[in-house]
N, C-alpha and C positions, 0 to 999 in steps of 0.2 A: 753337276756343274762342278766345271774344279773346288779348292779350297780358297778363300780371300783372305788377305791380309788387311795389317789395321787399315790402310791405308781406301782398303776397296779393287787395290790390285789383285788379280789369280798366280797363287804362291804356287813358289812348279812343287813336284814331285816328282819323286824317278821313283824305280825299279831295276833294280840290277840282274841280269839268269846267266846261271853256269848248263853249259850242255855239256857233252862231251856222247861218244858215240858209246854204246852202253851202258847207256844211265836209263832207268825207266823214264825218268821225267825232268823237265827240267827247272832249278834248280830257283829259289830268290836267294842271292849271296847278299845284295847290299838292296839297305828302301830308308829314306824320307821327305821331307817338302822340308820347304825354305831355303838356305844356306846348305844341309845339307844332301836337300837336290841337284843344287847348285853345284859341289867341289863333288859328287857323285859323277857327274854332265860332265864337267872339269876333268877329271882325268881318266871316266871313258872319252874324250874323244886323246886326250894326251897321249891316252895306247892305244891310238886310231879301229878305236872302239869302236867300231856302228851305233846310231844315240836313234831308236827310229822312238819320234813322237806320234802317241794318242794318247791320247785321254784320259777314252772309255777301257785302253786295255793295263795302262797302270792304273784307272781307279782299281785293278776288281785283282787287279796283281799285286798291290799295295795289300790285303783284309788275306795274303798268304807273307803265317810266321819266315821271321831271318833259314834260312837253312831247311826250307819246306818246303819240296816241290809242288810248281803248279797242280789246280785241281782239274780234274780231265774233260771240269766241262771247255774249257779255256788248250786241253788241248791241235785243236785241229790250229785255232788263227796265232801263237805260236809254233808248229810244223810252220804255216804257211811263210810266216817272217825268219821264217831258221832254214828254209828251202832257198828264199829270194836270198838273204845274203850271201845262202856260198854258191848260189851262182851266179850275184855280180863278181863275190871274187873270185870265182875261176872266170872272168870276164876279165877282171883288175881293172875294172873303173871302177870311181870313186865314188863311194856307198852313199855316201853323203847329200848328193848332187841331185840322187835316182830319189823316188819313190812308187814303191809297190802297184801297178793297178788295184789290184788286189787288196789292198792294204788300207792307201795314203789317202 
């Protein structure tokens, strides 16, 4: 269940990952909730970075320390998401309008 704000509304939670070919695993480069999460999401969108909304995955990734690599238990989920993003980018489709079938 997502964290709640004082007024009972779900609070935003965001985690930013970085992965480059040759890295052993994606790394958590930013995370936060509330206003910080909103800023992470806003900046990502401003720079054309894909934002995937999966509360369950974000909750798990938010437990990883900043600059820490994701745990092996999340490799498959994150790898499938990265592969899907790569495919969408190659096809030139706007990723924010599509939901990956196996992740959405």
